[in-house]
C-alpha positions as CSV (number, residue, x, y, z in Angstrom):
1,X,22.2,-4.9,32.7
2,X,19.1,-6.5,34.3
3,X,18.8,-6.2,38.1
4,X,20.0,-9.4,39.8
5,X,18.1,-11.3,42.5
6,X,20.8,-10.3,45.0
7,X,20.5,-6.7,44.3
8,X,16.7,-6.9,44.8
9,X,17.3,-8.9,48.0
10,X,19.7,-6.3,49.3
11,X,17.1,-3.6,48.7
12,X,14.5,-5.7,50.5
13,X,16.9,-6.1,53.4
14,X,17.3,-2.4,53.6
15,X,13.5,-1.9,53.6
16,X,13.3,-4.3,56.6
17,X,15.9,-2.4,58.5
18,X,19.0,-4.5,57.8
19,X,21.4,-1.9,56.4
20,X,24.8,-0.3,56.8
21,X,23.1,2.3,59.1
22,X,21.5,-0.2,61.4
23,X,24.1,-2.7,62.6
24,X,23.1,-5.1,65.3
25,X,24.8,-5.5,68.6
26,X,25.9,-9.0,67.8
27,X,28.1,-7.8,64.9
28,X,29.3,-4.8,66.8
29,X,30.5,-6.9,69.7
30,X,31.5,-10.2,68.1
31,X,33.3,-9.3,65.0
32,X,36.1,-7.4,66.9
33,X,36.0,-10.1,69.6
34,X,36.6,-12.9,67.1
35,X,39.3,-11.0,65.3
36,X,41.2,-10.2,68.5
37,X,40.6,-13.7,69.9
38,X,42.5,-15.2,66.9
39,X,45.1,-12.6,66.8
40,X,44.3,-10.5,63.7
41,X,46.4,-7.3,64.1
42,X,44.6,-4.0,63.7
43,X,47.0,-2.8,61.2
44,X,46.7,-5.9,59.1
45,X,45.0,-6.4,55.7
46,X,41.4,-7.5,56.3
47,X,39.3,-8.6,53.3
48,X,35.5,-9.4,53.5
49,X,34.2,-11.7,50.8
50,X,30.6,-11.0,50.1
51,X,30.3,-7.7,51.9
52,X,26.6,-7.2,51.3
53,X,25.5,-4.4,53.7
54,X,28.9,-4.3,55.3
55,X,28.0,-5.3,58.9
56,X,31.3,-7.2,59.4
57,X,33.7,-4.7,57.9
58,X,32.0,-1.7,59.4
59,X,32.0,-3.4,62.8
60,X,35.8,-4.1,62.3
61,X,36.3,-0.4,61.2
62,X,34.5,0.9,64.4
63,X,36.9,-1.2,66.4
64,X,40.0,0.4,64.9
65,X,40.7,-1.8,61.8
66,X,41.6,0.4,58.9
67,X,43.3,-1.6,56.2
68,X,40.0,-2.9,54.8
69,X,39.0,-4.4,51.5
70,X,36.1,-6.3,50.1
71,X,35.0,-8.4,47.1
72,X,31.4,-9.0,45.9
73,X,29.6,-9.3,42.6
74,X,26.9,-6.7,43.6
75,X,28.5,-3.3,43.8
76,X,25.5,-1.0,44.7
77,X,27.1,-0.2,48.2
78,X,30.7,0.2,47.0
79,X,30.8,4.0,46.8
80,X,29.5,4.3,50.3
81,X,31.9,1.8,51.7
82,X,34.9,3.6,50.2
83,X,33.7,7.1,51.1
84,X,32.6,6.4,54.6
85,X,34.9,3.7,55.8
86,X,37.8,3.6,53.3
87,X,37.0,0.1,52.3
88,X,38.5,-0.7,48.9
89,X,36.0,-2.8,47.0
90,X,36.4,-5.1,44.0
91,X,33.6,-6.5,41.8
92,X,34.5,-10.2,41.4
93,X,32.5,-13.4,40.6
94,X,34.0,-15.5,43.3
95,X,32.7,-18.7,41.7
96,X,34.6,-18.2,38.5
97,X,37.4,-15.6,38.9
98,X,40.5,-15.1,41.1
99,X,40.5,-12.5,43.7
100,X,42.7,-9.5,43.2
101,X,45.2,-10.1,46.1
102,X,48.7,-11.3,45.8
103,X,49.9,-14.6,47.2
104,X,50.6,-14.4,51.0
105,X,49.4,-10.8,51.3
106,X,46.2,-10.9,53.5
107,X,46.1,-11.2,57.3
108,X,42.6,-12.3,57.5
109,X,39.5,-13.0,55.3
110,X,35.9,-12.6,56.5
111,X,33.5,-14.9,54.7
112,X,30.2,-14.5,56.7
113,X,26.9,-15.8,55.4
114,X,28.0,-16.0,51.9
115,X,29.0,-19.5,51.2
116,X,25.4,-20.7,51.4
117,X,24.5,-18.3,48.6
118,X,26.8,-19.9,45.9
119,X,26.7,-23.4,44.3
120,X,30.4,-24.0,44.4
121,X,32.8,-22.5,47.0
122,X,35.8,-24.5,46.2
123,X,37.5,-21.8,44.1
124,X,37.0,-18.9,46.6
125,X,38.2,-21.0,49.6
126,X,41.2,-22.0,47.6
127,X,41.8,-18.4,46.6
128,X,41.6,-17.2,50.1
129,X,44.1,-19.8,51.2
130,X,46.5,-18.6,48.4
131,X,46.3,-15.0,49.4
132,X,46.4,-15.5,53.1
133,X,49.7,-14.8,54.8
134,X,51.5,-17.6,56.7
135,X,49.8,-17.7,60.2
136,X,47.0,-15.6,58.7
137,X,43.3,-16.6,59.1
138,X,40.1,-17.0,57.3
139,X,36.7,-16.9,59.1
140,X,33.8,-18.7,57.5
141,X,30.3,-18.4,59.0
142,X,27.2,-20.1,57.6
143,X,23.9,-21.5,59.1
144,X,24.2,-24.9,60.5
145,X,21.7,-27.0,58.5
146,X,21.1,-29.4,61.4
147,X,20.0,-26.5,63.6
148,X,18.3,-24.4,61.0
149,X,16.6,-26.9,58.7
150,X,13.2,-25.3,59.1
151,X,14.3,-21.8,58.5
152,X,17.2,-22.1,56.1
153,X,15.2,-21.5,52.9
154,X,13.3,-18.5,54.4
155,X,16.1,-16.6,52.7
156,X,15.2,-17.0,49.0
157,X,18.8,-16.5,48.0
158,X,20.1,-19.5,50.0
159,X,21.3,-22.3,47.6
160,X,23.5,-24.8,49.6
161,X,23.2,-25.7,53.2
162,X,26.1,-27.1,55.2
163,X,26.6,-29.0,58.5
164,X,30.0,-29.1,60.2
165,X,31.0,-32.4,58.6
166,X,30.3,-31.1,55.0
167,X,32.0,-27.8,55.6
168,X,35.1,-29.5,57.1
169,X,35.4,-31.7,54.0
170,X,35.0,-28.7,51.7
171,X,37.8,-26.9,53.6
172,X,40.1,-29.8,53.1
173,X,39.2,-30.1,49.4
174,X,40.2,-26.4,49.1
175,X,43.6,-27.1,50.7
176,X,43.1,-25.9,54.3
177,X,44.7,-28.5,56.5
178,X,44.6,-26.5,59.8
179,X,41.2,-25.2,60.9
180,X,38.7,-25.2,63.8
181,X,35.0,-25.7,63.4
182,X,32.7,-24.3,66.1
183,X,29.1,-23.2,66.7
184,X,28.4,-19.5,66.5
185,X,25.7,-16.9,66.7
186,X,22.8,-16.2,69.1
187,X,20.4,-18.8,70.3
188,X,16.8,-17.9,71.4
189,X,16.7,-15.9,74.6
190,X,20.4,-15.0,74.6
191,X,19.8,-12.9,71.4
192,X,17.1,-10.9,73.1
193,X,19.0,-10.5,76.4
194,X,22.3,-9.8,74.6
195,X,24.1,-11.9,77.1
196,X,27.0,-12.2,74.6
197,X,27.7,-8.5,75.3
198,X,28.8,-9.5,78.8
199,X,29.8,-13.1,78.2
200,X,31.0,-13.2,74.6
201,X,32.0,-16.8,74.8
202,X,28.2,-17.7,74.8
203,X,28.3,-16.8,71.1
204,X,30.1,-20.0,70.5
205,X,26.9,-21.9,71.3
206,X,24.8,-20.5,68.5
207,X,22.9,-21.9,65.5
208,X,25.5,-21.0,62.9
209,X,28.9,-22.7,62.1
210,X,32.2,-20.8,62.5
211,X,35.3,-22.1,60.7
212,X,38.6,-20.5,61.4
213,X,41.2,-21.5,58.8
214,X,44.9,-21.0,59.8
215,X,47.5,-20.7,57.1
216,X,50.6,-22.7,57.9
């Protein structure tokens, strides 16, 4: 099969130092912080949608989460994720196919910086809601178009930008009736100083959007 744009982009990311071996302090600190803040149990089923280089799942693993799985349509990192971190990976086209998890079986989904890479996210948001346990969560992170309009398309694999209003509407279309929408990420200065390491709530002032869906 021909090499996809995303495969080439993942290779380019590795060449620039963004790889499973080089996880930044923000992910290391804030992924466990967010999971714990919203009550995701460490023995619960945690699934990452669009795992890419694995920064979210690996950060969760380092914090003691062990029941990990992932779906993505690029599988070049799957063998490493399974061997090194026990992450069970599934090759799925999330824009066209259901995900391989039973109804009401997953404690939390991580959907970080993936939604902007696909043209239609309605199916995967609906699928995550179907598979999430009652009282379970989904965490969606994407650049805030209103704050990153000048830099959004610096990533050539970005397709669809969102602001908080559009993402809220999309969540409702996909069946989520209970969700919070917040800012997230690091702003200039705080990122360099790593102030979030000492005051993690500062991460909720950043240039991205964090949506936390809660299954009723």
